[in-house]
C-alpha positions in Angstrom: 0.1 0.0 -0.2 1.4 2.9 -1.1 1.5 5.8 2.0 1.4 9.4 1.8 4.4 11.2 3.2 3.3 14.6 5.0 5.7 17.2 5.3 5.5 18.1 8.7 5.4 22.3 9.0 8.0 24.6 10.7 8.1 27.7 12.5 10.6 30.4 13.2 10.7 29.3 16.6 11.5 25.4 15.1 14.9 26.9 13.7 17.2 26.9 16.5 16.6 23.5 16.3 17.1 22.5 13.1 20.6 25.0 13.0 21.9 22.9 16.4 21.5 19.3 14.1 24.2 20.3 12.4 28.0 20.3 13.7 31.6 21.0 12.2 31.4 24.5 11.6 31.0 26.7 14.6 33.8 28.6 13.1 30.8 30.2 10.9 28.0 30.1 13.8 27.8 34.0 13.6 28.0 34.4 9.6 25.1 32.0 9.8 22.7 33.4 12.7 23.2 36.8 11.2 21.7 35.7 8.0 18.6 33.5 9.9 15.4 36.6 10.1 16.3 38.0 6.9 16.0 34.5 5.7 13.1 33.1 7.2 11.2 36.5 6.7 12.3 36.1 2.5 11.1 32.8 2.1 8.1 32.7 4.7 6.5 35.5 3.7 7.9 36.9 -0.3 9.3 34.7 -2.2 7.5 32.9 -4.6 9.4 30.1 -4.8 8.0 26.0 -3.9 10.5 23.0 -3.7 7.8 22.2 -6.2 8.6 24.6 -8.2 12.6 25.1 -7.7 14.5 24.4 -10.9 11.7 25.5 -13.2 9.0 27.3 -14.2 7.4 31.5 -13.1 9.0 32.0 -9.8 11.4 34.1 -8.0 15.0 33.5 -7.3 17.2 34.1 -3.7 20.9 33.9 -4.4 23.0 33.6 -1.4 26.4 35.4 -2.4 27.7 35.2 1.5 27.7 31.4 1.3 30.0 30.8 3.8 28.4 30.0 7.3 25.2 28.0 5.7 24.0 26.2 8.5 20.7 28.9 8.8 20.2 28.7 4.3 20.2 25.0 5.4 18.1 25.2 8.5 15.0 27.6 5.8 15.4 25.0 3.2 14.5 22.4 5.6 11.9 24.1 7.0 10.5 25.2 4.1 10.2 21.9 2.4 13.5 21.6 0.2 15.6 19.6 2.4 14.8 16.1 4.5 15.4 17.7 8.3 17.4 14.7 8.9 19.5 15.6 6.1 21.0 18.5 8.1 22.6 16.2 10.8 25.3 15.3 8.0 26.2 18.8 7.2 29.7 18.9 6.7 30.8 15.2 6.4 32.2 13.7 3.0 28.8 12.0 2.1 26.4 15.3 2.2 25.0 16.7 -0.3 25.5 19.8 3.0 28.9 21.3 1.9 30.3 23.9 4.1 29.7 26.3 1.1 26.4 25.6 -1.0 26.9 23.9 -3.7 23.5 23.6 -6.3 24.5 20.9 -8.2 23.9 19.0 -5.0 21.1 21.1 -2.8 17.3 21.1 -3.6 16.7 24.9 -3.9 20.1 26.2 -3.9 19.9 28.7 -7.2 24.6 29.5 -6.9 27.4 28.0 -5.6 28.8 30.5 -3.4 31.5 31.1 -0.7 33.9 32.9 -3.0 32.9 36.7 -2.0 31.8 38.8 -4.4 30.3 36.6 -7.1 26.6 36.0 -5.8 26.2 40.0 -6.9 26.7 40.4 -9.9 25.7 36.6 -11.3 22.1 38.6 -9.8 22.6 41.5 -12.1 23.4 39.6 -14.7 20.1 36.8 -13.9 17.4 39.9 -13.7 18.8 41.4 -17.3 18.3 38.3 -18.5 15.4 37.0 -17.2 13.7 41.0 -18.2 15.2 40.6 -21.4 13.2 37.6 -22.1 10.1 39.2 -21.4 9.8 37.6 -17.6 9.0 40.4 -15.9 7.1 38.7 -13.0 10.5 37.0 -11.8 12.6 39.0 -8.9 15.6 38.3 -8.2 16.6 38.7 -4.6 20.6 38.3 -3.3 22.4 38.3 0.1 25.4 39.9 0.2 27.8 39.7 3.0 29.1 43.1 4.7 32.9 41.7 4.3 32.0 41.5 0.0 31.1 45.2 -0.2 35.1 45.1 -0.3 35.5 43.4 -4.0 35.0 46.0 -6.6 32.8 43.0 -8.5 29.8 44.1 -6.1 30.7 48.1 -7.2 30.1 47.2 -10.5 27.4 44.9 -10.4 25.8 47.8 -8.3 26.2 50.9 -11.1 25.6 48.2 -13.5 21.9 47.4 -12.3 21.5 51.5 -11.9 22.7 52.1 -14.8 19.9 49.8 -16.4 17.2 49.8 -14.2 16.8 46.6 -12.6 14.2 47.0 -10.9 13.1 44.0 -10.2 16.6 43.1 -8.3 16.8 42.9 -4.3 
């Protein structure tokens, strides 16, 4: 007999427990925790994105440019049904898809592989421009950058280009 698997619903209050399931990258705890609230609001209230729509169709995109310390990102993806919560316990292990930097080829819901500072925002600008050029005006692109990335010239060039091109669908 086929059983229907129901994905448990998680709330904001569940996030510390989901994050606590991941160990092994304690040096980036603060980098992860500093993004938790922003990620929750985006995935819970702003993004038009679901596990069913990830990877295709009309949807928003989220790019975590600040890819070091992805524990909060993984916790949010698990809370929203992109990942199985049990996968969090294998975070950072050799046999796990959940590496110390997100990999778009391994982790469902991850749009870009990140970790190197200064790459996410230029990719987001290019994606927004391409979506606009293809006539997919409704799709929005959100990019979370870290403060250290603002020292990278590639980010300032991306900001200037986005303004010049009038990319109103980029946040």
